[in-house]
ROSEFI-86036 format. One line per field, with one value per residue (C-alpha): residue number from 1; x, y, z negated. Coordinates in Angstrom, 2 decimals, always signed. Layout:
! residues N
n	[NUM_...]
px	[X_...]
py	[Y_...]
pz	[Z_...]
***
This chain:
! residues 69
n	[1_2_3_4_5_6_7_8_9_10_11_12_13_14_15_16_17_18_19_20_21_22_23_24_25_26_27_28_29_30_31_32_33_34_35_36_37_38_39_40_41_42_43_44_45_46_47_48_49_50_51_52_53_54_55_56_57_58_59_60_61_62_63_64_65_66_67_68_69]
px	[-8.31_-7.19_-5.32_-3.99_-2.45_+0.28_+0.42_+3.15_+2.22_+1.44_-0.90_+1.36_+1.05_+3.77_+3.38_+0.75_+0.74_-2.12_-2.99_-4.49_-7.06_-6.24_-7.49_-10.97_-9.46_-9.10_-12.84_-14.49_-12.36_-12.47_-15.50_-17.97_-15.74_-16.20_-13.81_-14.78_-14.20_-10.74_-10.95_-11.27_-8.23_-5.52_-7.83_-7.62_-3.72_-2.87_-5.67_-3.38_-0.96_-1.52_-2.82_+0.78_+2.44_+0.67_+2.10_+5.89_+7.96_+9.54_+7.31_+8.80_+12.45_+11.02_+7.75_+10.45_+12.15_+9.88_+7.65_+9.81_+12.61]
py	[-6.73_-8.95_-13.22_-14.40_-18.27_-18.94_-22.98_-24.79_-28.13_-30.40_-28.11_-27.52_-23.71_-21.73_-18.03_-16.30_-12.66_-10.38_-6.93_-4.29_-1.63_+1.00_+4.31_+2.47_+1.61_+4.80_+6.41_+3.61_+5.00_+8.14_+9.10_+9.73_+12.03_+15.67_+17.44_+21.18_+19.46_+20.60_+17.28_+15.05_+16.21_+13.94_+10.86_+11.21_+11.67_+8.27_+6.83_+7.38_+6.92_+3.15_+3.16_+3.81_+1.72_-1.30_-0.04_-0.64_-2.82_-5.57_-9.04_-12.40_-13.73_-16.85_-15.37_-12.97_-15.42_-18.23_-15.45_-13.37_-16.00]
pz	[+6.39_+9.52_+8.91_+12.49_+11.86_+14.38_+14.91_+16.26_+19.09_+16.40_+14.53_+11.75_+10.60_+11.41_+10.43_+8.72_+9.74_+7.38_+8.64_+6.35_+7.31_+5.03_+6.23_+6.02_+2.04_+2.29_+2.86_+0.87_-1.80_-1.58_+0.37_-2.67_-4.37_-4.03_-3.13_-4.40_-7.55_-8.50_-11.05_-8.50_-6.91_-9.37_-8.49_-5.17_-5.01_-7.40_-4.97_-2.00_-3.66_-4.37_-0.77_+0.26_-2.41_-0.39_+2.80_+1.90_+1.78_+4.03_+4.64_+2.89_+4.92_+5.11_+7.24_+8.87_+10.22_+11.46_+12.69_+14.67_+15.61]
***
């Protein structure tokens, strides 16, 4: 995870941007699974779907307006 904080001239926090490295999280979560065993396939799919759900969605409108505007 990486966080970037943007301040204005008076050192007031204007924007915060947080980025997650979902590929590294996937490797850590699924790296120990033996994929040659069918019983682990469902667990792998569920973990992958969970990681995908974290990358969806829009950021809150307040942050979007302040960061991009």
